[in-house]
PDB file with one MODEL, atoms N, CA, C and O in Angstrom:
MODEL        1
ATOM      1  N   MET A   1      34.533 -47.125 -14.447  1.00  0.00           N
ATOM      2  CA  MET A   1      33.153 -47.737 -15.499  1.00  0.00           C
ATOM      3  C   MET A   1      32.087 -46.528 -15.733  1.00  0.00           C
ATOM      4  O   MET A   1      31.386 -46.019 -14.859  1.00  0.00           O
ATOM      5  N   ALA A   2      32.123 -46.215 -16.992  1.00  0.00           N
ATOM      6  CA  ALA A   2      30.943 -45.432 -16.936  1.00  0.00           C
ATOM      7  C   ALA A   2      29.740 -46.035 -17.745  1.00  0.00           C
ATOM      8  O   ALA A   2      29.974 -46.670 -18.773  1.00  0.00           O
ATOM      9  N   LEU A   3      28.502 -45.855 -17.313  1.00  0.00           N
ATOM     10  CA  LEU A   3      27.543 -46.077 -17.452  1.00  0.00           C
ATOM     11  C   LEU A   3      26.639 -45.137 -18.534  1.00  0.00           C
ATOM     12  O   LEU A   3      26.750 -43.916 -18.647  1.00  0.00           O
ATOM     13  N   GLN A   4      25.565 -46.151 -19.429  1.00  0.00           N
ATOM     14  CA  GLN A   4      24.920 -45.555 -20.579  1.00  0.00           C
ATOM     15  C   GLN A   4      23.410 -45.829 -20.295  1.00  0.00           C
ATOM     16  O   GLN A   4      23.202 -46.426 -19.238  1.00  0.00           O
ATOM     17  N   ARG A   5      22.445 -45.539 -20.958  1.00  0.00           N
ATOM     18  CA  ARG A   5      21.441 -46.162 -21.088  1.00  0.00           C
ATOM     19  C   ARG A   5      20.841 -47.000 -22.024  1.00  0.00           C
ATOM     20  O   ARG A   5      21.022 -46.685 -23.200  1.00  0.00           O
ATOM     21  N   CYS A   6      20.094 -48.106 -21.765  1.00  0.00           N
ATOM     22  CA  CYS A   6      19.828 -48.952 -22.941  1.00  0.00           C
ATOM     23  C   CYS A   6      18.709 -48.632 -23.265  1.00  0.00           C
ATOM     24  O   CYS A   6      17.802 -48.511 -22.442  1.00  0.00           O
ATOM     25  N   PRO A   7      18.544 -48.405 -24.735  1.00  0.00           N
ATOM     26  CA  PRO A   7      17.804 -47.452 -25.506  1.00  0.00           C
ATOM     27  C   PRO A   7      16.118 -48.024 -25.238  1.00  0.00           C
ATOM     28  O   PRO A   7      15.055 -47.497 -24.911  1.00  0.00           O
ATOM     29  N   GLU A   8      16.594 -49.410 -25.587  1.00  0.00           N
ATOM     30  CA  GLU A   8      14.881 -50.369 -25.230  1.00  0.00           C
ATOM     31  C   GLU A   8      14.763 -49.930 -23.588  1.00  0.00           C
ATOM     32  O   GLU A   8      14.324 -48.792 -23.423  1.00  0.00           O
ATOM     33  N   CYS A   9      15.030 -50.532 -22.610  1.00  0.00           N
ATOM     34  CA  CYS A   9      14.261 -50.353 -21.593  1.00  0.00           C
ATOM     35  C   CYS A   9      14.763 -49.060 -21.025  1.00  0.00           C
ATOM     36  O   CYS A   9      13.951 -48.470 -20.313  1.00  0.00           O
ATOM     37  N   ARG A  10      15.858 -48.535 -21.182  1.00  0.00           N
ATOM     38  CA  ARG A  10      16.240 -47.146 -20.301  1.00  0.00           C
ATOM     39  C   ARG A  10      16.918 -47.281 -19.094  1.00  0.00           C
ATOM     40  O   ARG A  10      17.067 -46.301 -18.364  1.00  0.00           O
ATOM     41  N   LYS A  11      17.351 -48.393 -18.795  1.00  0.00           N
ATOM     42  CA  LYS A  11      17.870 -48.784 -17.389  1.00  0.00           C
ATOM     43  C   LYS A  11      19.653 -48.577 -17.630  1.00  0.00           C
ATOM     44  O   LYS A  11      20.058 -48.411 -18.780  1.00  0.00           O
ATOM     45  N   LYS A  12      20.388 -48.596 -16.760  1.00  0.00           N
ATOM     46  CA  LYS A  12      21.694 -48.109 -16.798  1.00  0.00           C
ATOM     47  C   LYS A  12      22.722 -49.462 -16.655  1.00  0.00           C
ATOM     48  O   LYS A  12      22.815 -50.474 -15.961  1.00  0.00           O
ATOM     49  N   ILE A  13      23.305 -48.910 -17.586  1.00  0.00           N
ATOM     50  CA  ILE A  13      24.454 -50.476 -17.653  1.00  0.00           C
ATOM     51  C   ILE A  13      25.484 -49.915 -18.657  1.00  0.00           C
ATOM     52  O   ILE A  13      25.534 -48.983 -19.460  1.00  0.00           O
ATOM     53  N   SER A  14      26.282 -50.919 -18.236  1.00  0.00           N
ATOM     54  CA  SER A  14      28.090 -50.836 -18.416  1.00  0.00           C
ATOM     55  C   SER A  14      28.463 -50.044 -20.337  1.00  0.00           C
ATOM     56  O   SER A  14      28.192 -50.629 -21.386  1.00  0.00           O
ATOM     57  N   GLU A  15      28.902 -49.103 -20.257  1.00  0.00           N
ATOM     58  CA  GLU A  15      29.199 -49.002 -21.705  1.00  0.00           C
ATOM     59  C   GLU A  15      30.105 -49.839 -22.765  1.00  0.00           C
ATOM     60  O   GLU A  15      30.324 -49.589 -23.951  1.00  0.00           O
ATOM     61  N   SER A  16      30.661 -51.149 -21.776  1.00  0.00           N
ATOM     62  CA  SER A  16      31.387 -52.022 -22.555  1.00  0.00           C
ATOM     63  C   SER A  16      30.342 -53.211 -22.882  1.00  0.00           C
ATOM     64  O   SER A  16      30.601 -54.135 -23.654  1.00  0.00           O
ATOM     65  N   ALA A  17      29.084 -53.052 -22.161  1.00  0.00           N
ATOM     66  CA  ALA A  17      28.471 -54.246 -22.434  1.00  0.00           C
ATOM     67  C   ALA A  17      27.713 -54.714 -24.020  1.00  0.00           C
ATOM     68  O   ALA A  17      26.958 -53.939 -24.607  1.00  0.00           O
ATOM     69  N   LYS A  18      27.964 -55.702 -24.406  1.00  0.00           N
ATOM     70  CA  LYS A  18      27.042 -56.085 -25.692  1.00  0.00           C
ATOM     71  C   LYS A  18      26.056 -56.384 -25.878  1.00  0.00           C
ATOM     72  O   LYS A  18      25.587 -56.538 -27.005  1.00  0.00           O
ATOM     73  N   PHE A  19      25.553 -56.526 -24.986  1.00  0.00           N
ATOM     74  CA  PHE A  19      23.996 -56.707 -24.388  1.00  0.00           C
ATOM     75  C   PHE A  19      22.965 -56.085 -23.325  1.00  0.00           C
ATOM     76  O   PHE A  19      23.513 -55.725 -22.282  1.00  0.00           O
ATOM     77  N   CYS A  20      22.160 -55.971 -23.363  1.00  0.00           N
ATOM     78  CA  CYS A  20      21.538 -55.305 -22.164  1.00  0.00           C
ATOM     79  C   CYS A  20      21.346 -56.663 -20.940  1.00  0.00           C
ATOM     80  O   CYS A  20      20.616 -57.623 -21.186  1.00  0.00           O
ATOM     81  N   PRO A  21      21.940 -56.564 -19.943  1.00  0.00           N
ATOM     82  CA  PRO A  21      21.329 -57.795 -18.841  1.00  0.00           C
ATOM     83  C   PRO A  21      19.921 -57.555 -18.625  1.00  0.00           C
ATOM     84  O   PRO A  21      19.343 -58.571 -18.239  1.00  0.00           O
ATOM     85  N   HIS A  22      19.150 -56.491 -18.756  1.00  0.00           N
ATOM     86  CA  HIS A  22      17.677 -56.546 -18.199  1.00  0.00           C
ATOM     87  C   HIS A  22      16.845 -57.015 -19.562  1.00  0.00           C
ATOM     88  O   HIS A  22      16.149 -57.990 -19.279  1.00  0.00           O
ATOM     89  N   CYS A  23      16.724 -56.676 -20.754  1.00  0.00           N
ATOM     90  CA  CYS A  23      15.894 -56.817 -21.604  1.00  0.00           C
ATOM     91  C   CYS A  23      16.619 -57.324 -22.537  1.00  0.00           C
ATOM     92  O   CYS A  23      15.736 -57.600 -23.348  1.00  0.00           O
ATOM     93  N   GLY A  24      18.012 -57.790 -23.224  1.00  0.00           N
ATOM     94  CA  GLY A  24      18.890 -58.429 -24.024  1.00  0.00           C
ATOM     95  C   GLY A  24      18.534 -57.332 -25.231  1.00  0.00           C
ATOM     96  O   GLY A  24      18.327 -57.843 -26.332  1.00  0.00           O
ATOM     97  N   PHE A  25      18.466 -56.275 -25.165  1.00  0.00           N
ATOM     98  CA  PHE A  25      18.981 -55.609 -26.416  1.00  0.00           C
ATOM     99  C   PHE A  25      20.573 -55.491 -26.814  1.00  0.00           C
ATOM    100  O   PHE A  25      21.474 -54.965 -26.160  1.00  0.00           O
ATOM    101  N   SER A  26      20.621 -56.001 -27.807  1.00  0.00           N
ATOM    102  CA  SER A  26      21.960 -55.735 -28.672  1.00  0.00           C
ATOM    103  C   SER A  26      22.506 -54.432 -29.289  1.00  0.00           C
ATOM    104  O   SER A  26      21.967 -53.587 -30.004  1.00  0.00           O
ATOM    105  N   PHE A  27      24.426 -54.601 -28.508  1.00  0.00           N
ATOM    106  CA  PHE A  27      24.436 -53.203 -29.155  1.00  0.00           C
ATOM    107  C   PHE A  27      25.433 -53.651 -30.309  1.00  0.00           C
ATOM    108  O   PHE A  27      26.514 -53.075 -30.431  1.00  0.00           O
ATOM    109  N   ALA A  28      25.060 -54.671 -31.140  1.00  0.00           N
ATOM    110  CA  ALA A  28      26.123 -54.938 -32.258  1.00  0.00           C
ATOM    111  C   ALA A  28      25.321 -53.767 -33.113  1.00  0.00           C
ATOM    112  O   ALA A  28      24.180 -53.323 -32.984  1.00  0.00           O
ATOM    113  N   GLU A  29      26.454 -53.432 -34.094  1.00  0.00           N
ATOM    114  CA  GLU A  29      25.977 -51.960 -35.267  1.00  0.00           C
ATOM    115  C   GLU A  29      24.925 -52.662 -35.892  1.00  0.00           C
ATOM    116  O   GLU A  29      23.895 -52.043 -35.624  1.00  0.00           O
ATOM    117  N   ALA A  30      24.666 -53.654 -36.597  1.00  0.00           N
ATOM    118  CA  ALA A  30      23.411 -54.087 -37.126  1.00  0.00           C
ATOM    119  C   ALA A  30      22.206 -53.677 -36.933  1.00  0.00           C
ATOM    120  O   ALA A  30      21.560 -52.989 -37.723  1.00  0.00           O
ATOM    121  N   ASP A  31      21.737 -54.200 -35.561  1.00  0.00           N
ATOM    122  CA  ASP A  31      21.082 -54.468 -34.916  1.00  0.00           C
ATOM    123  C   ASP A  31      20.874 -52.775 -34.380  1.00  0.00           C
ATOM    124  O   ASP A  31      19.821 -52.519 -33.796  1.00  0.00           O
ATOM    125  N   LEU A  32      21.427 -52.165 -34.496  1.00  0.00           N
ATOM    126  CA  LEU A  32      21.934 -50.793 -33.845  1.00  0.00           C
ATOM    127  C   LEU A  32      21.146 -49.696 -34.815  1.00  0.00           C
ATOM    128  O   LEU A  32      20.436 -48.744 -34.493  1.00  0.00           O
ATOM    129  N   GLU A  33      21.525 -50.171 -36.077  1.00  0.00           N
ATOM    130  CA  GLU A  33      21.025 -49.768 -37.676  1.00  0.00           C
ATOM    131  C   GLU A  33      19.356 -49.906 -37.348  1.00  0.00           C
ATOM    132  O   GLU A  33      18.432 -49.127 -37.583  1.00  0.00           O
ATOM    133  N   ILE A  34      19.388 -51.210 -36.719  1.00  0.00           N
ATOM    134  CA  ILE A  34      17.578 -51.553 -36.938  1.00  0.00           C
ATOM    135  C   ILE A  34      16.761 -50.993 -36.295  1.00  0.00           C
ATOM    136  O   ILE A  34      15.575 -50.883 -36.606  1.00  0.00           O
ATOM    137  N   TYR A  35      17.424 -50.453 -35.055  1.00  0.00           N
ATOM    138  CA  TYR A  35      16.758 -49.674 -34.001  1.00  0.00           C
ATOM    139  C   TYR A  35      16.467 -48.455 -34.901  1.00  0.00           C
ATOM    140  O   TYR A  35      15.429 -48.278 -35.538  1.00  0.00           O
ATOM    141  N   ARG A  36      17.505 -47.670 -34.857  1.00  0.00           N
ATOM    142  CA  ARG A  36      17.536 -46.747 -35.489  1.00  0.00           C
ATOM    143  C   ARG A  36      16.411 -46.031 -36.731  1.00  0.00           C
ATOM    144  O   ARG A  36      15.821 -44.959 -36.871  1.00  0.00           O
ATOM    145  N   GLN A  37      16.545 -47.439 -37.551  1.00  0.00           N
ATOM    146  CA  GLN A  37      15.127 -47.398 -38.612  1.00  0.00           C
ATOM    147  C   GLN A  37      13.593 -47.274 -37.993  1.00  0.00           C
ATOM    148  O   GLN A  37      12.682 -46.483 -38.237  1.00  0.00           O
ATOM    149  N   ARG A  38      13.705 -48.416 -37.074  1.00  0.00           N
ATOM    150  CA  ARG A  38      12.314 -48.538 -36.295  1.00  0.00           C
ATOM    151  C   ARG A  38      12.177 -46.719 -35.884  1.00  0.00           C
ATOM    152  O   ARG A  38      11.320 -46.068 -36.481  1.00  0.00           O
ATOM    153  N   LEU A  39      12.790 -46.253 -35.181  1.00  0.00           N
ATOM    154  CA  LEU A  39      12.655 -45.169 -34.613  1.00  0.00           C
ATOM    155  C   LEU A  39      11.985 -43.948 -35.568  1.00  0.00           C
ATOM    156  O   LEU A  39      10.965 -43.273 -35.425  1.00  0.00           O
ATOM    157  N   GLU A  40      13.024 -43.977 -36.602  1.00  0.00           N
ATOM    158  CA  GLU A  40      12.705 -43.622 -37.754  1.00  0.00           C
ATOM    159  C   GLU A  40      11.071 -43.777 -38.149  1.00  0.00           C
ATOM    160  O   GLU A  40      10.321 -42.804 -38.237  1.00  0.00           O
ATOM    161  N   GLN A  41      10.727 -44.928 -38.332  1.00  0.00           N
ATOM    162  CA  GLN A  41       9.558 -45.048 -38.868  1.00  0.00           C
ATOM    163  C   GLN A  41       8.226 -44.571 -37.605  1.00  0.00           C
ATOM    164  O   GLN A  41       7.065 -44.226 -37.819  1.00  0.00           O
ATOM    165  N   ARG A  42       8.980 -44.731 -36.270  1.00  0.00           N
ATOM    166  CA  ARG A  42       8.069 -44.176 -35.262  1.00  0.00           C
ATOM    167  C   ARG A  42       7.401 -42.789 -35.185  1.00  0.00           C
ATOM    168  O   ARG A  42       6.297 -42.459 -34.752  1.00  0.00           O
ATOM    169  N   ARG A  43       8.428 -42.057 -35.750  1.00  0.00           N
ATOM    170  CA  ARG A  43       8.840 -40.497 -35.624  1.00  0.00           C
ATOM    171  C   ARG A  43       7.864 -39.672 -37.010  1.00  0.00           C
ATOM    172  O   ARG A  43       7.230 -38.620 -37.081  1.00  0.00           O
ATOM    173  N   LEU A  44       8.153 -40.740 -37.925  1.00  0.00           N
ATOM    174  CA  LEU A  44       7.277 -40.253 -38.881  1.00  0.00           C
ATOM    175  C   LEU A  44       5.656 -40.507 -38.740  1.00  0.00           C
ATOM    176  O   LEU A  44       4.954 -39.524 -38.974  1.00  0.00           O
ATOM    177  N   HIS A  45       5.037 -41.662 -38.401  1.00  0.00           N
ATOM    178  CA  HIS A  45       4.086 -42.133 -37.933  1.00  0.00           C
ATOM    179  C   HIS A  45       3.522 -41.326 -37.051  1.00  0.00           C
ATOM    180  O   HIS A  45       2.317 -41.080 -37.091  1.00  0.00           O
ATOM    181  N   ASN A  46       4.268 -40.862 -36.225  1.00  0.00           N
ATOM    182  CA  ASN A  46       3.712 -39.934 -35.042  1.00  0.00           C
ATOM    183  C   ASN A  46       3.482 -38.684 -35.791  1.00  0.00           C
ATOM    184  O   ASN A  46       2.306 -38.357 -35.945  1.00  0.00           O
ATOM    185  N   ARG A  47       4.378 -37.953 -36.267  1.00  0.00           N
ATOM    186  CA  ARG A  47       4.001 -37.037 -37.311  1.00  0.00           C
ATOM    187  C   ARG A  47       3.029 -36.341 -38.092  1.00  0.00           C
ATOM    188  O   ARG A  47       2.604 -35.185 -38.080  1.00  0.00           O
ATOM    189  N   GLU A  48       2.701 -37.751 -39.039  1.00  0.00           N
ATOM    190  CA  GLU A  48       1.214 -37.913 -39.164  1.00  0.00           C
ATOM    191  C   GLU A  48      -0.177 -37.777 -38.426  1.00  0.00           C
ATOM    192  O   GLU A  48      -1.220 -37.192 -38.719  1.00  0.00           O
ATOM    193  N   VAL A  49       0.238 -38.584 -37.303  1.00  0.00           N
ATOM    194  CA  VAL A  49      -1.208 -38.647 -36.335  1.00  0.00           C
ATOM    195  C   VAL A  49      -0.995 -37.543 -35.885  1.00  0.00           C
ATOM    196  O   VAL A  49      -2.190 -37.304 -35.711  1.00  0.00           O
ATOM    197  N   ASN A  50      -0.284 -36.228 -35.379  1.00  0.00           N
ATOM    198  CA  ASN A  50      -0.083 -34.920 -34.581  1.00  0.00           C
ATOM    199  C   ASN A  50      -1.095 -34.110 -35.866  1.00  0.00           C
ATOM    200  O   ASN A  50      -2.094 -33.396 -35.777  1.00  0.00           O
ATOM    201  N   ARG A  51      -0.293 -34.615 -37.055  1.00  0.00           N
ATOM    202  CA  ARG A  51      -1.110 -33.757 -38.066  1.00  0.00           C
ATOM    203  C   ARG A  51      -2.749 -33.666 -38.501  1.00  0.00           C
ATOM    204  O   ARG A  51      -3.597 -32.838 -38.835  1.00  0.00           O
ATOM    205  N   LYS A  52      -2.555 -35.327 -38.219  1.00  0.00           N
ATOM    206  CA  LYS A  52      -4.100 -35.388 -38.139  1.00  0.00           C
ATOM    207  C   LYS A  52      -4.996 -35.267 -37.197  1.00  0.00           C
ATOM    208  O   LYS A  52      -6.219 -35.289 -37.333  1.00  0.00           O
ATOM    209  N   SER A  53      -4.277 -35.117 -36.071  1.00  0.00           N
ATOM    210  CA  SER A  53      -5.106 -34.648 -34.856  1.00  0.00           C
ATOM    211  C   SER A  53      -5.168 -33.100 -34.640  1.00  0.00           C
ATOM    212  O   SER A  53      -5.984 -32.630 -33.848  1.00  0.00           O
ATOM    213  N   ALA A  54      -4.049 -32.073 -35.555  1.00  0.00           N
ATOM    214  CA  ALA A  54      -4.477 -30.895 -35.649  1.00  0.00           C
ATOM    215  C   ALA A  54      -5.380 -30.162 -36.281  1.00  0.00           C
ATOM    216  O   ALA A  54      -5.822 -29.023 -36.128  1.00  0.00           O
ATOM    217  N   LYS A  55      -5.687 -31.584 -37.490  1.00  0.00           N
ATOM    218  CA  LYS A  55      -6.723 -30.956 -38.481  1.00  0.00           C
ATOM    219  C   LYS A  55      -8.213 -30.866 -37.692  1.00  0.00           C
ATOM    220  O   LYS A  55      -9.119 -30.037 -37.781  1.00  0.00           O
ATOM    221  N   LEU A  56      -8.033 -32.323 -36.725  1.00  0.00           N
ATOM    222  CA  LEU A  56      -9.487 -32.297 -36.296  1.00  0.00           C
ATOM    223  C   LEU A  56      -9.886 -31.580 -35.297  1.00  0.00           C
ATOM    224  O   LEU A  56     -11.046 -31.618 -34.888  1.00  0.00           O
ATOM    225  N   GLN A  57      -8.630 -30.578 -34.604  1.00  0.00           N
ATOM    226  CA  GLN A  57      -9.111 -29.998 -33.655  1.00  0.00           C
ATOM    227  C   GLN A  57      -9.836 -28.360 -34.574  1.00  0.00           C
ATOM    228  O   GLN A  57     -10.849 -27.680 -34.411  1.00  0.00           O
ATOM    229  N   LEU A  58      -8.931 -28.320 -35.304  1.00  0.00           N
ATOM    230  CA  LEU A  58      -8.905 -27.019 -35.913  1.00  0.00           C
ATOM    231  C   LEU A  58     -10.841 -26.989 -36.399  1.00  0.00           C
ATOM    232  O   LEU A  58     -11.625 -26.045 -36.301  1.00  0.00           O
ATOM    233  N   ILE A  59     -11.077 -28.331 -36.886  1.00  0.00           N
ATOM    234  CA  ILE A  59     -12.565 -28.509 -37.651  1.00  0.00           C
ATOM    235  C   ILE A  59     -13.266 -28.470 -36.404  1.00  0.00           C
ATOM    236  O   ILE A  59     -14.086 -27.570 -36.586  1.00  0.00           O
ATOM    237  N   TRP A  60     -13.437 -28.925 -35.208  1.00  0.00           N
ATOM    238  CA  TRP A  60     -14.160 -28.668 -33.992  1.00  0.00           C
ATOM    239  C   TRP A  60     -14.072 -27.236 -33.617  1.00  0.00           C
ATOM    240  O   TRP A  60     -15.032 -26.641 -33.127  1.00  0.00           O
ATOM    241  N   LEU A  61     -12.715 -26.582 -33.887  1.00  0.00           N
ATOM    242  CA  LEU A  61     -12.797 -24.937 -33.019  1.00  0.00           C
ATOM    243  C   LEU A  61     -13.678 -24.230 -34.082  1.00  0.00           C
ATOM    244  O   LEU A  61     -14.095 -23.104 -33.810  1.00  0.00           O
ATOM    245  N   LEU A  62     -14.010 -24.828 -35.326  1.00  0.00           N
ATOM    246  CA  LEU A  62     -14.464 -23.865 -36.588  1.00  0.00           C
ATOM    247  C   LEU A  62     -16.208 -24.255 -36.593  1.00  0.00           C
ATOM    248  O   LEU A  62     -17.167 -23.590 -36.984  1.00  0.00           O
ATOM    249  N   VAL A  63     -16.125 -25.646 -35.970  1.00  0.00           N
ATOM    250  CA  VAL A  63     -17.765 -25.776 -35.588  1.00  0.00           C
ATOM    251  C   VAL A  63     -18.297 -25.195 -34.457  1.00  0.00           C
ATOM    252  O   VAL A  63     -19.468 -24.819 -34.394  1.00  0.00           O
ATOM    253  N   PHE A  64     -17.394 -25.091 -33.445  1.00  0.00           N
ATOM    254  CA  PHE A  64     -18.048 -24.660 -32.381  1.00  0.00           C
ATOM    255  C   PHE A  64     -18.218 -23.142 -32.663  1.00  0.00           C
ATOM    256  O   PHE A  64     -19.243 -22.591 -32.262  1.00  0.00           O
ATOM    257  N   ALA A  65     -17.189 -22.374 -33.390  1.00  0.00           N
ATOM    258  CA  ALA A  65     -17.388 -21.110 -33.236  1.00  0.00           C
ATOM    259  C   ALA A  65     -18.489 -20.527 -33.984  1.00  0.00           C
ATOM    260  O   ALA A  65     -18.944 -19.466 -33.557  1.00  0.00           O
ATOM    261  N   LEU A  66     -19.299 -21.359 -35.666  1.00  0.00           N
ATOM    262  CA  LEU A  66     -20.341 -21.485 -36.158  1.00  0.00           C
ATOM    263  C   LEU A  66     -21.393 -21.444 -35.231  1.00  0.00           C
ATOM    264  O   LEU A  66     -22.269 -20.581 -35.279  1.00  0.00           O
ATOM    265  N   VAL A  67     -21.344 -22.493 -34.243  1.00  0.00           N
ATOM    266  CA  VAL A  67     -22.676 -22.980 -33.254  1.00  0.00           C
ATOM    267  C   VAL A  67     -22.718 -21.182 -32.361  1.00  0.00           C
ATOM    268  O   VAL A  67     -23.669 -20.402 -32.311  1.00  0.00           O
ATOM    269  N   ILE A  68     -21.476 -21.039 -31.841  1.00  0.00           N
ATOM    270  CA  ILE A  68     -21.587 -19.601 -30.919  1.00  0.00           C
ATOM    271  C   ILE A  68     -22.273 -18.424 -31.942  1.00  0.00           C
ATOM    272  O   ILE A  68     -23.189 -17.702 -31.549  1.00  0.00           O
ATOM    273  N   ALA A  69     -21.618 -18.326 -33.500  1.00  0.00           N
ATOM    274  CA  ALA A  69     -22.332 -17.412 -33.699  1.00  0.00           C
ATOM    275  C   ALA A  69     -23.484 -17.296 -34.301  1.00  0.00           C
ATOM    276  O   ALA A  69     -24.126 -16.259 -34.469  1.00  0.00           O
ATOM    277  N   LEU A  70     -23.838 -18.727 -34.737  1.00  0.00           N
ATOM    278  CA  LEU A  70     -25.387 -18.672 -34.975  1.00  0.00           C
ATOM    279  C   LEU A  70     -26.371 -18.613 -34.172  1.00  0.00           C
ATOM    280  O   LEU A  70     -27.510 -18.537 -34.632  1.00  0.00           O
ATOM    281  N   THR A  71     -26.119 -18.637 -32.639  1.00  0.00           N
ATOM    282  CA  THR A  71     -26.734 -18.645 -31.349  1.00  0.00           C
ATOM    283  C   THR A  71     -27.037 -17.280 -30.998  1.00  0.00           C
ATOM    284  O   THR A  71     -28.133 -16.845 -30.644  1.00  0.00           O
ATOM    285  N   SER A  72     -25.984 -16.668 -31.130  1.00  0.00           N
ATOM    286  CA  SER A  72     -25.718 -15.043 -31.013  1.00  0.00           C
ATOM    287  C   SER A  72     -26.690 -14.309 -32.140  1.00  0.00           C
ATOM    288  O   SER A  72     -27.386 -13.370 -31.754  1.00  0.00           O
ATOM    289  N   TRP A  73     -26.733 -14.637 -33.233  1.00  0.00           N
ATOM    290  CA  TRP A  73     -27.369 -14.284 -34.314  1.00  0.00           C
ATOM    291  C   TRP A  73     -28.801 -14.506 -34.340  1.00  0.00           C
ATOM    292  O   TRP A  73     -29.591 -13.778 -34.941  1.00  0.00           O
ATOM    293  N   LEU A  74     -29.135 -15.611 -33.620  1.00  0.00           N
ATOM    294  CA  LEU A  74     -30.994 -15.679 -33.313  1.00  0.00           C
ATOM    295  C   LEU A  74     -31.113 -15.436 -32.157  1.00  0.00           C
ATOM    296  O   LEU A  74     -32.300 -15.386 -31.835  1.00  0.00           O
ATOM    297  N   ALA A  75     -30.111 -15.172 -30.989  1.00  0.00           N
ATOM    298  CA  ALA A  75     -30.689 -14.493 -30.053  1.00  0.00           C
ATOM    299  C   ALA A  75     -30.640 -13.159 -30.200  1.00  0.00           C
ATOM    300  O   ALA A  75     -30.755 -12.600 -29.109  1.00  0.00           O
ATOM    301  N   ASN A  76     -30.510 -12.384 -31.150  1.00  0.00           N
ATOM    302  CA  ASN A  76     -30.472 -11.002 -31.482  1.00  0.00           C
ATOM    303  C   ASN A  76     -31.977 -10.890 -31.713  1.00  0.00           C
ATOM    304  O   ASN A  76     -32.472  -9.812 -32.043  1.00  0.00           O
TER     305      ASN A  76
ENDMDL
END
């Protein structure tokens, strides 16, 4: 009896199980396709959030560099 992990709750279950006994996740092909689509939507959303976060961090870095440059220039 081989075991696999449920993609929803990550607990080990039998490969022959049609439903996860812990969370009720269905392993029917239609349900798996819906799950894959949701994963892809999450992945795309996370990519967009990361892109926005990187832009924000770059802006803060530039502001910090300008403050240091201005402070250095005023000190001399």
